[in-house]
Backbone as a printed PyTorch tensor [residue, N CA C, xyz], in Angstrom:
tensor([[[  0.8080,  -1.2040,   0.0000],
         [  0.0000,   0.0000,   0.0000],
         [  0.8480,   1.2640,   0.0000]],

        [[  1.9280,   1.2570,  -0.7430],
         [  2.7730,   2.4420,  -0.9200],
         [  2.5130,   2.9800,  -2.3170]],

        [[  2.4450,   4.3020,  -2.4370],
         [  2.2590,   4.9170,  -3.7470],
         [  3.5490,   5.6210,  -4.1390]],

        [[  4.1150,   5.2180,  -5.2680],
         [  5.3280,   5.8350,  -5.7870],
         [  5.0090,   6.3500,  -7.1850]],

        [[  5.0100,   7.6680,  -7.3220],
         [  4.7250,   8.2890,  -8.6100],
         [  5.8990,   8.0960,  -9.5710]],

        [[  5.7320,   8.5450, -10.8040],
         [  6.7530,   8.3390, -11.8370],
         [  8.0260,   9.1510, -11.5730]],

        [[  9.1210,   8.6450, -12.1100],
         [ 10.4320,   9.3020, -12.0790],
         [ 10.9620,   9.5870, -10.6760]],

        [[ 10.6880,   8.7200,  -9.7430],
         [ 11.2020,   8.8340,  -8.3760],
         [ 12.4170,   7.9180,  -8.2720]],

        [[ 13.5030,   8.4280,  -7.6690],
         [ 14.7320,   7.6400,  -7.5440],
         [ 14.8980,   7.1890,  -6.0970]],

        [[ 15.0190,   5.8740,  -5.9100],
         [ 15.1240,   5.2870,  -4.5800],
         [ 16.4050,   4.4650,  -4.5170]],

        [[ 17.2370,   4.7600,  -3.5090],
         [ 18.5220,   4.0860,  -3.3580],
         [ 18.3900,   2.6710,  -2.8260]],

        [[ 19.5280,   2.1130,  -2.4490],
         [ 19.6010,   0.7430,  -1.9500],
         [ 19.2330,   0.6900,  -0.4680]],

        [[ 18.6570,  -0.4420,  -0.0690],
         [ 18.3480,  -0.7180,   1.3210],
         [ 17.4070,   0.3360,   1.9230]],

        [[ 16.4730,   0.8170,   1.1390],
         [ 15.4800,   1.7890,   1.5990],
         [ 14.2300,   1.0270,   2.0300]],

        [[ 13.7040,   1.3920,   3.1940],
         [ 12.4700,   0.7870,   3.7050],
         [ 11.3760,   1.8460,   3.6480]],

        [[ 10.2960,   1.5180,   2.9640],
         [  9.1440,   2.4270,   2.8530],
         [  7.9420,   1.6860,   3.4150]],

        [[  7.4140,   2.1710,   4.5220],
         [  6.3100,   1.4940,   5.1920],
         [  4.9640,   1.8510,   4.5810]],

        [[  3.9770,   1.0590,   4.9220],
         [  2.6380,   1.1240,   4.3520],
         [  2.0210,   2.5130,   4.4200]],

        [[  1.3180,   2.8580,   3.3690],
         [  0.5680,   4.1030,   3.3200],
         [  1.3730,   5.3190,   2.9250]],

        [[  2.6550,   5.1760,   2.6830],
         [  3.4770,   6.3260,   2.2990],
         [  3.2510,   6.6830,   0.8340]],

        [[  3.4000,   7.9760,   0.5440],
         [  3.2100,   8.4850,  -0.8130],
         [  4.4580,   9.2790,  -1.2000]],

        [[  5.0850,   8.8790,  -2.2990],
         [  6.2930,   9.5470,  -2.7770],
         [  6.0400,  10.1420,  -4.1500]],

        [[  6.2080,  11.4570,  -4.2650],
         [  6.1580,  12.0880,  -5.5740],
         [  4.8490,  12.7320,  -5.9640]],

        [[  3.9110,  12.8740,  -5.0230],
         [  2.6920,  13.6250,  -5.3450],
         [  3.0400,  15.0980,  -5.4800]],

        [[  2.2010,  15.8560,  -6.1560],
         [  2.4450,  17.2850,  -6.3030],
         [  2.4030,  17.9700,  -4.9510]],

        [[  3.2900,  18.9460,  -4.7760],
         [  3.3190,  19.7340,  -3.5540],
         [  2.2080,  20.7680,  -3.5440]],

        [[  2.1190,  21.5110,  -2.4460],
         [  1.0660,  22.4980,  -2.2490],
         [  1.5790,  23.8730,  -2.6630]],

        [[  1.9460,  23.9980,  -3.9180],
         [  2.3750,  25.2820,  -4.4530],
         [  1.1950,  25.9500,  -5.1240]],

        [[  0.7890,  27.0890,  -4.5750],
         [ -0.3530,  27.7850,  -5.1600],
         [ -0.0130,  29.2510,  -5.3690]],

        [[ -0.6560,  29.8420,  -6.3500],
         [ -0.5240,  31.2740,  -6.5800],
         [ -1.9140,  31.8600,  -6.7740]],

        [[ -2.0240,  33.1450,  -6.4710],
         [ -3.2760,  33.8690,  -6.6520],
         [ -3.1600,  34.6590,  -7.9460]],

        [[ -3.9960,  34.3270,  -8.8990],
         [ -4.0110,  35.0130, -10.1870],
         [ -5.3080,  35.8150, -10.2860]],

        [[ -5.2300,  37.0640,  -9.8160],
         [ -6.3940,  37.9560,  -9.8260],
         [ -7.6180,  37.3250,  -9.1690]],

        [[ -7.4100,  36.7810,  -7.9660],
         [ -8.5140,  36.2100,  -7.2100],
         [ -8.8030,  34.7530,  -7.5010]],

        [[ -8.1430,  34.1900,  -8.4920],
         [ -8.3130,  32.7720,  -8.7910],
         [ -7.0760,  32.0300,  -8.2780]],

        [[ -7.3050,  31.0110,  -7.4450],
         [ -6.1930,  30.2450,  -6.8950],
         [ -5.8100,  29.1540,  -7.8890]],

        [[ -4.5280,  29.1450,  -8.2510],
         [ -4.0180,  28.2060,  -9.2550],
         [ -2.9540,  27.3100,  -8.6160]],

        [[ -3.0560,  26.0080,  -8.8680],
         [ -2.0470,  25.0540,  -8.4180],
         [ -0.8330,  25.1440,  -9.3350]],

        [[  0.3400,  25.3630,  -8.7580],
         [  1.5800,  25.4190,  -9.5280],
         [  1.9640,  24.0000,  -9.9410]],

        [[  2.2720,  23.7840, -11.2080],
         [  2.7060,  22.4390, -11.6260],
         [  4.0120,  22.0340, -10.9280]],

        [[  4.0760,  20.7940, -10.5300],
         [  5.2850,  20.2410,  -9.9280],
         [  5.8040,  19.1670, -10.8850]],

        [[  6.9120,  19.4660, -11.5220],
         [  7.4510,  18.5730, -12.5470],
         [  8.8220,  18.0180, -12.1680]],

        [[  9.2720,  18.3160, -10.9460],
         [ 10.5580,  17.8130, -10.4740],
         [ 10.4590,  16.3590, -10.0440]],

        [[ 11.3570,  15.9620,  -9.1530],
         [ 11.4220,  14.5670,  -8.7400],
         [ 11.6250,  14.4570,  -7.2370]],

        [[ 11.7370,  13.2410,  -6.7560],
         [ 12.1400,  12.9190,  -5.3920],
         [ 13.3280,  11.9820,  -5.5000]],

        [[ 14.3690,  12.2550,  -4.7190],
         [ 15.5330,  11.3650,  -4.6570],
         [ 15.7050,  10.9340,  -3.2070]],

        [[ 15.7030,   9.6260,  -3.0090],
         [ 15.9250,   9.0520,  -1.6840],
         [ 17.2030,   8.2270,  -1.7590]],

        [[ 18.1920,   8.6110,  -0.9600],
         [ 19.4840,   7.9360,  -0.9710],
         [ 19.4170,   6.6060,  -0.2200]],

        [[ 20.5410,   5.9140,  -0.1450],
         [ 20.6410,   4.5930,   0.4730],
         [ 20.3380,   4.6270,   1.9750]],

        [[ 19.8430,   3.4950,   2.4850],
         [ 19.6720,   3.2260,   3.9180],
         [ 18.6980,   4.1730,   4.6180]],

        [[ 17.7140,   4.6490,   3.8930],
         [ 16.6850,   5.5260,   4.4590],
         [ 15.4920,   4.6770,   4.8920]],

        [[ 14.8410,   5.0790,   5.9760],
         [ 13.5950,   4.4590,   6.4140],
         [ 12.5110,   5.5240,   6.4200]],

        [[ 11.3780,   5.2040,   5.7840],
         [ 10.1860,   6.0550,   5.8280],
         [  9.1020,   5.2910,   6.5700]],

        [[  8.6200,   5.8550,   7.6700],
         [  7.5810,   5.2140,   8.4520],
         [  6.2520,   5.1850,   7.7250]],

        [[  5.2770,   4.5650,   8.3350],
         [  3.9500,   4.4390,   7.7290],
         [  3.2950,   5.8080,   7.5690]],

        [[  2.6380,   5.9850,   6.4480],
         [  1.8520,   7.1860,   6.2160],
         [  2.6490,   8.4520,   5.9770]],

        [[  3.8650,   8.3350,   5.5000],
         [  4.6670,   9.5330,   5.1910],
         [  4.3070,  10.0660,   3.8060]],

        [[  4.4700,  11.3760,   3.6430],
         [  4.2760,  12.0100,   2.3490],
         [  5.5540,  12.7580,   1.9970]],

        [[  6.0870,  12.4860,   0.8170],
         [  7.2530,  13.1990,   0.3010],
         [  6.8320,  13.8020,  -1.0330]],

        [[  6.6440,  15.1260,  -1.0450],
         [  6.1510,  15.8050,  -2.2400],
         [  7.2230,  15.9460,  -3.3130]],

        [[  6.7720,  15.8560,  -4.5350],
         [  7.6060,  16.0950,  -5.7120],
         [  8.0670,  17.5550,  -5.7110]],

        [[  9.2810,  17.8020,  -6.1910],
         [  9.7900,  19.1740,  -6.2960],
         [  9.0620,  19.9310,  -7.3980]],

        [[  9.0860,  21.2360,  -7.2700],
         [  8.4710,  22.0680,  -8.2980],
         [  9.2090,  21.8880,  -9.6290]],

        [[ 10.5200,  22.1180,  -9.6180],
         [ 11.3180,  22.0210, -10.8450],
         [ 12.4940,  21.0540, -10.7080]],

        [[ 13.1140,  20.9770,  -9.5390],
         [ 14.3640,  20.2540,  -9.3840],
         [ 14.1560,  18.9420,  -8.6250]],

        [[ 14.4940,  18.9200,  -7.3200],
         [ 14.3610,  17.6650,  -6.5810],
         [ 14.0340,  17.9240,  -5.1180]],

        [[ 13.2380,  17.0320,  -4.5500],
         [ 13.0900,  16.8860,  -3.1150],
         [ 14.0390,  15.7580,  -2.7500]],

        [[ 14.8590,  15.9550,  -1.7220],
         [ 15.9930,  15.0670,  -1.4880],
         [ 16.0460,  14.6050,  -0.0370]],

        [[ 16.2610,  13.2910,   0.1620],
         [ 16.4660,  12.7230,   1.4900],
         [ 17.8080,  12.0020,   1.4800]],

        [[ 18.7150,  12.4490,   2.3620],
         [ 20.0890,  11.9490,   2.3770],
         [ 20.2540,  10.5760,   3.0110]],

        [[ 21.4160,   9.9940,   2.7770],
         [ 21.7640,   8.6410,   3.2370],
         [ 21.5730,   8.4810,   4.7440]],

        [[ 21.0200,   7.3240,   5.1040],
         [ 20.9440,   6.9400,   6.5050],
         [ 19.8750,   7.6500,   7.3120]],

        [[ 19.0970,   8.5000,   6.7000],
         [ 18.0610,   9.2380,   7.4310],
         [ 16.9140,   8.3060,   7.8030]],

        [[ 16.3970,   8.4910,   9.0150],
         [ 15.2930,   7.6780,   9.5210],
         [ 14.1220,   8.6030,   9.8210]],

        [[ 12.9790,   8.2890,   9.2130],
         [ 11.7910,   9.1310,   9.3270],
         [ 10.6480,   8.2920,   9.8760]],

        [[ 10.0610,   8.7520,  10.9570],
         [  8.9600,   8.0670,  11.6350],
         [  7.6720,   8.2200,  10.8260]],

        [[  6.5970,   7.6580,  11.3170],
         [  5.3190,   7.6840,  10.6150],
         [  4.6550,   9.0470,  10.5960]],

        [[  3.8120,   9.2500,   9.5950],
         [  2.9720,  10.4300,   9.4430],
         [  3.7710,  11.7290,   9.3880]],

        [[  4.8870,  11.6980,   8.6960],
         [  5.7160,  12.8940,   8.4950],
         [  5.4420,  13.4350,   7.1050]],

        [[  5.3710,  14.7590,   6.9990],
         [  5.1670,  15.4020,   5.6960],
         [  6.4190,  16.1770,   5.3090]],

        [[  6.9400,  15.8590,   4.1370],
         [  8.1030,  16.5520,   3.5850],
         [  7.6410,  17.2420,   2.3180]],

        [[  7.6060,  18.5620,   2.3470],
         [  7.0460,  19.3380,   1.2500],
         [  8.0080,  19.4260,   0.0660]],

        [[  7.5140,  20.0180,  -1.0130],
         [  8.2780,  20.1480,  -2.2560],
         [  9.5750,  20.9390,  -2.0490]],

        [[ 10.6100,  20.5010,  -2.7480],
         [ 11.9320,  21.1470,  -2.7860],
         [ 12.7230,  21.0480,  -1.4850]],

        [[ 12.2590,  20.2780,  -0.5220],
         [ 12.9820,  20.1220,   0.7370],
         [ 14.2430,  19.2990,   0.4910]],

        [[ 15.3140,  19.6610,   1.2090],
         [ 16.5500,  18.8780,   1.1700],
         [ 16.8750,  18.4770,   2.6030]],

        [[ 16.9550,  17.1620,   2.8250],
         [ 17.2950,  16.6190,   4.1380],
         [ 18.6640,  15.9630,   4.0160]],

        [[ 19.5660,  16.3170,   4.9240],
         [ 20.9260,  15.7910,   4.8880],
         [ 21.0170,  14.3330,   5.3010]],

        [[ 22.2330,  13.8910,   5.5320],
         [ 22.5130,  12.5020,   5.9030],
         [ 22.2780,  12.2810,   7.3950]],

        [[ 21.8500,  11.0650,   7.7300],
         [ 21.7430,  10.5930,   9.1130],
         [ 20.8670,  11.4690,   9.9960]],

        [[ 19.7980,  11.9810,   9.4520],
         [ 18.8360,  12.7580,  10.2400],
         [ 17.8170,  11.8210,  10.8630]],

        [[ 17.1840,  12.2760,  11.9460],
         [ 16.1140,  11.5470,  12.6050],
         [ 14.9280,  12.4940,  12.7020]],

        [[ 13.7940,  12.0740,  12.1420],
         [ 12.5990,  12.9160,  12.1470],
         [ 11.4670,  12.0920,  12.7590]],

        [[ 10.9910,  12.5420,  13.9230],
         [  9.9640,  11.7920,  14.6420],
         [  8.5710,  12.0870,  14.0850]],

        [[  7.6260,  11.2710,  14.4900],
         [  6.2790,  11.2390,  13.9420],
         [  5.5230,  12.5560,  13.9840]],

        [[  4.7020,  12.7310,  12.9820],
         [  3.8020,  13.8610,  12.8090],
         [  4.5290,  15.1890,  12.6340]],

        [[  5.7860,  15.1510,  12.2470],
         [  6.5080,  16.3860,  11.9410],
         [  6.1980,  16.7990,  10.5100]],

        [[  6.4030,  18.0810,  10.2250],
         [  6.1810,  18.5950,   8.8760],
         [  7.2740,  19.5970,   8.5490]],

        [[  7.8160,  19.4700,   7.3460],
         [  8.8750,  20.3650,   6.8930],
         [  8.3540,  21.1160,   5.6820]],

        [[  8.2680,  22.4410,   5.8020],
         [  7.7050,  23.2840,   4.7550],
         [  8.5880,  23.3590,   3.5250]],

        [[  7.9650,  23.7260,   2.4210],
         [  8.6100,  23.7620,   1.1150],
         [  9.9100,  24.5390,   1.0760]],

        [[ 10.8760,  23.9740,   0.3790],
         [ 12.1820,  24.5780,   0.1120],
         [ 13.0550,  24.7580,   1.3440]],

        [[ 12.6960,  24.1430,   2.4650],
         [ 13.5740,  24.1850,   3.6370],
         [ 14.6750,  23.1470,   3.4870]],

        [[ 15.7830,  23.3820,   4.2020],
         [ 16.9220,  22.4770,   4.1400],
         [ 17.3630,  22.0960,   5.5390]],

        [[ 17.5690,  20.7990,   5.7450],
         [ 18.1250,  20.2920,   6.9900],
         [ 19.5250,  19.7900,   6.7070]],

        [[ 20.4790,  20.1810,   7.5580],
         [ 21.8470,  19.7050,   7.4120],
         [ 21.9600,  18.2410,   7.8010]],

        [[ 23.1740,  17.7870,   8.0080],
         [ 23.4220,  16.4100,   8.4250],
         [ 23.2080,  16.2590,   9.9240]],

        [[ 22.7680,  15.0790,  10.3430],
         [ 22.6240,  14.7130,  11.7590],
         [ 21.6280,  15.5900,  12.5160]],

        [[ 20.6260,  16.0920,  11.8430],
         [ 19.5810,  16.8940,  12.4900],
         [ 18.5570,  15.9570,  13.1170]],

        [[ 18.0600,  16.3270,  14.2980],
         [ 17.0170,  15.5610,  14.9740],
         [ 15.8180,  16.4690,  15.1840]],

        [[ 14.6460,  16.0180,  14.6910],
         [ 13.3860,  16.7090,  14.9360],
         [ 12.5260,  15.8010,  15.8020]],

        [[ 12.0990,  16.2840,  16.9630],
         [ 11.2010,  15.5240,  17.8270],
         [  9.8160,  15.4320,  17.2010]],

        [[  8.9390,  14.6880,  17.8380],
         [  7.5930,  14.5070,  17.3200],
         [  6.8040,  15.8000,  17.2450]],

        [[  5.9990,  15.9250,  16.2200],
         [  5.1040,  17.0480,  15.9750],
         [  5.8380,  18.3810,  15.8250]],

        [[  7.0510,  18.3420,  15.3180],
         [  7.7820,  19.5740,  15.0200],
         [  7.2940,  20.1230,  13.6900]],

        [[  7.1560,  21.4330,  13.6220],
         [  6.8330,  22.1000,  12.3740],
         [  7.9770,  23.0140,  11.9710]],

        [[  8.3720,  22.9260,  10.7230],
         [  9.4070,  23.7970,  10.1640],
         [  8.7490,  24.5580,   9.0220]],

        [[  8.7340,  25.9020,   9.0910],
         [  8.0770,  26.6540,   8.0310],
         [  8.9270,  26.6630,   6.7670]],

        [[  8.3560,  27.1740,   5.6940],
         [  9.0040,  27.2060,   4.3750],
         [ 10.3080,  27.9930,   4.3760]],

        [[ 11.2120,  27.5920,   3.4890],
         [ 12.4010,  28.3640,   3.1350],
         [ 13.3700,  28.6110,   4.2830]],

        [[ 13.5150,  27.6610,   5.1850],
         [ 14.4740,  27.7910,   6.2800],
         [ 15.6510,  26.8530,   6.0690]],

        [[ 16.7600,  27.1670,   6.7450],
         [ 17.9220,  26.2910,   6.7800],
         [ 18.1790,  25.9160,   8.2270]],

        [[ 18.2510,  24.6200,   8.4840],
         [ 18.5820,  24.1150,   9.8110],
         [ 19.9610,  23.4790,   9.6920]],

        [[ 20.9180,  24.0280,  10.4370],
         [ 22.3080,  23.6110,  10.3140],
         [ 22.5840,  22.2100,  10.8280]],

        [[ 23.7690,  21.7090,  10.5000],
         [ 24.2080,  20.3900,  10.9320],
         [ 24.0820,  20.2390,  12.4500]],

        [[ 23.7260,  19.0500,  12.8880],
         [ 23.7220,  18.6480,  14.3020],
         [ 22.7110,  19.3890,  15.1720]],

        [[ 21.7390,  20.0490,  14.5890],
         [ 20.7080,  20.7260,  15.3860],
         [ 19.7350,  19.7080,  15.9560]],

        [[ 19.1680,  20.0590,  17.1150],
         [ 18.1420,  19.2380,  17.7500],
         [ 16.9540,  20.1440,  18.0480]],

        [[ 15.7670,  19.6930,  17.6450],
         [ 14.5430,  20.4560,  17.8660],
         [ 13.6200,  19.5940,  18.7220]],

        [[ 13.2490,  20.1210,  19.8860],
         [ 12.4100,  19.3650,  20.8240],
         [ 11.0050,  19.1740,  20.2660]],

        [[ 10.3410,  18.1410,  20.7440],
         [  8.9880,  17.8070,  20.3080],
         [  8.0400,  18.9920,  20.4700]],

        [[  7.0730,  19.0800,  19.5590],
         [  6.0180,  20.0940,  19.5430],
         [  6.5420,  21.5140,  19.3710]],

        [[  7.7280,  21.6600,  18.8100],
         [  8.2920,  22.9880,  18.5650],
         [  7.9260,  23.4710,  17.1780]],

        [[  7.9160,  24.7920,  17.0230],
         [  7.6480,  25.4110,  15.7260],
         [  8.8730,  26.2300,  15.3350]],

        [[  9.5860,  25.7520,  14.3190],
         [ 10.7890,  26.4430,  13.8570],
         [ 10.3560,  27.4900,  12.8360]],

        [[ 10.5810,  28.7600,  13.1870],
         [ 10.1140,  29.8620,  12.3580],
         [ 11.2340,  30.7350,  11.8420]],

        [[ 12.4710,  30.3500,  12.1600],
         [ 13.6290,  31.0330,  11.5920],
         [ 14.7600,  30.0220,  11.4540]],

        [[ 15.6900,  30.3050,  10.5690],
         [ 16.8000,  29.3810,  10.3240],
         [ 17.6360,  29.1980,  11.5850]],

        [[ 18.2670,  28.0290,  11.6920],
         [ 19.0810,  27.6900,  12.8520],
         [ 20.5200,  27.4380,  12.4300]],

        [[ 21.4580,  28.0430,  13.1670],
         [ 22.8730,  27.7660,  12.9370],
         [ 23.1960,  26.3530,  13.3850]],

        [[ 24.3090,  25.8180,  12.9440],
         [ 24.6820,  24.4520,  13.3020],
         [ 24.8060,  24.3040,  14.8190]],

        [[ 24.5560,  23.0910,  15.2860],
         [ 24.7160,  22.6710,  16.6810],
         [ 23.7410,  23.3110,  17.6620]],

        [[ 22.6740,  23.9210,  17.2010],
         [ 21.7000,  24.5260,  18.1160],
         [ 20.7460,  23.4680,  18.6690]],

        [[ 20.3010,  23.6940,  19.9040],
         [ 19.2590,  22.8840,  20.5260],
         [ 18.1420,  23.8570,  20.8680]],

        [[ 16.9560,  23.6350,  20.2910],
         [ 15.8560,  24.5830,  20.4480],
         [ 14.5830,  23.8770,  20.8710]],

        [[ 13.6580,  24.6770,  21.4430],
         [ 12.3450,  24.1540,  21.8240],
         [ 11.3600,  25.3070,  21.8790]],

        [[ 10.0800,  24.9620,  21.8470],
         [  9.0310,  25.9410,  22.0450],
         [  8.4020,  26.4650,  20.7760]],

        [[  7.4250,  27.3660,  21.0000],
         [  6.6980,  28.0080,  19.9030],
         [  6.7440,  29.5070,  20.1480]],

        [[  7.5290,  30.2420,  19.3970],
         [  8.4630,  29.7810,  18.3760],
         [  9.6880,  29.1260,  19.0240]],

        [[ 10.3670,  28.2920,  18.2670],
         [ 11.5400,  27.5860,  18.7850],
         [ 12.6570,  28.5850,  19.0880]],

        [[ 13.1680,  28.4980,  20.3230],
         [ 14.2970,  29.3200,  20.7550],
         [ 15.2930,  28.4100,  21.4550]],

        [[ 16.4600,  28.9610,  21.8270],
         [ 17.4640,  28.1890,  22.5420],
         [ 16.8130,  27.4540,  23.7150]],

        [[ 17.0580,  26.1680,  23.8010],
         [ 16.3770,  25.3290,  24.7890],
         [ 16.6640,  25.7670,  26.2210]],

        [[ 17.8940,  26.1700,  26.5240],
         [ 18.2170,  26.6190,  27.8870],
         [ 17.4280,  27.8770,  28.2410]],

        [[ 17.3240,  28.7980,  27.2970],
         [ 16.5390,  30.0110,  27.5190],
         [ 15.0650,  29.6620,  27.7190]],

        [[ 14.5520,  28.7230,  26.9200],
         [ 13.1590,  28.3030,  27.0240],
         [ 12.8730,  27.7230,  28.4040]],

        [[ 13.7890,  26.9190,  28.9290],
         [ 13.5900,  26.3420,  30.2650],
         [ 13.5490,  27.4390,  31.3340]],

        [[ 14.4210,  28.4530,  31.2330],
         [ 14.4080,  29.5620,  32.1930],
         [ 13.1010,  30.3400,  32.1110]],

        [[ 12.6250,  30.5740,  30.8730],
         [ 11.3500,  31.2730,  30.7000],
         [ 10.1920,  30.4770,  31.2880]],

        [[ 10.2090,  29.1670,  31.1180],
         [  9.1500,  28.3280,  31.6800],
         [  9.1020,  28.4490,  33.2070]],

        [[ 10.2600,  28.5160,  33.8580],
         [ 10.3100,  28.6800,  35.3150],
         [  9.7040,  30.0280,  35.6970]],

        [[ 10.0720,  31.0750,  34.9960],
         [  9.5340,  32.4080,  35.2980],
         [  8.0230,  32.4680,  35.0960]],

        [[  7.5560,  31.8590,  34.0110],
         [  6.1110,  31.8450,  33.7440],
         [  5.3690,  31.1050,  34.8570]],

        [[  5.9380,  30.0340,  35.3530],
         [  5.2980,  29.2840,  36.4360],
         [  5.2170,  30.1160,  37.7100]],

        [[  6.1350,  31.0640,  37.9050],
         [  6.1470,  31.9190,  39.0890],
         [  5.2310,  33.1370,  38.9700]],

        [[  4.7230,  33.4320,  37.8000],
         [  3.8910,  34.6140,  37.5960],
         [  2.6840,  34.7050,  38.5300]],

        [[  1.9220,  33.6480,  38.7410],
         [  0.7700,  33.7710,  39.6610],
         [  1.1810,  34.2420,  41.0610]],

        [[  2.3140,  33.7360,  41.5690],
         [  2.7870,  34.1770,  42.8810],
         [  3.2150,  35.6310,  42.8550]],

        [[  3.8450,  36.0600,  41.7950],
         [  4.2780,  37.4520,  41.6840],
         [  3.0700,  38.3960,  41.6340]],

        [[  2.0170,  37.9800,  40.9630],
         [  0.8030,  38.8020,  40.8700],
         [  0.1400,  38.9110,  42.2420]],

        [[  0.1060,  37.8210,  43.0160],
         [ -0.4980,  37.8320,  44.3520],
         [  0.2390,  38.7850,  45.2950]],

        [[  1.5490,  38.9460,  45.1120],
         [  2.3470,  39.7970,  45.9790],
         [  2.0460,  41.2840,  45.7810]],

        [[  1.4440,  41.6390,  44.6590],
         [  1.1550,  43.0570,  44.3910],
         [  0.0170,  43.5040,  45.1460]]])
């Protein structure tokens, strides 16, 4: 029960679990004087060697060039990879995450479950994004982030402590 559209390139030792769709058109739309038009997607998908795609994943076809998943990357179930996305080698992407169109992930990136990455961002090598985070700006290499919007994880933890103390601070006034 896997759907693989035409002209998709799949490397060696790739595991694609049930319900996954590779090469469907991405969600590229334009407004033409009030009429919404679907942009044609005529590119491809390239999946390198030793990749795992969990059940129910969607990997959209590129608009013109390629949507790319690098060697050794492991992707959990129900992940959406939009058109023109480039994922580096040895990445780990947990379930229900979504990567917006034309974003790029470096090598060894880890996305926790239900992470959202908006369009046109670059996430540097070795970054870690905590579960349920929303990445809304590019990340330099080796960053660890969490929250909505995703910020430095240590800063986020300090802010969470302060927020928890707010009711007591209000009572003191």
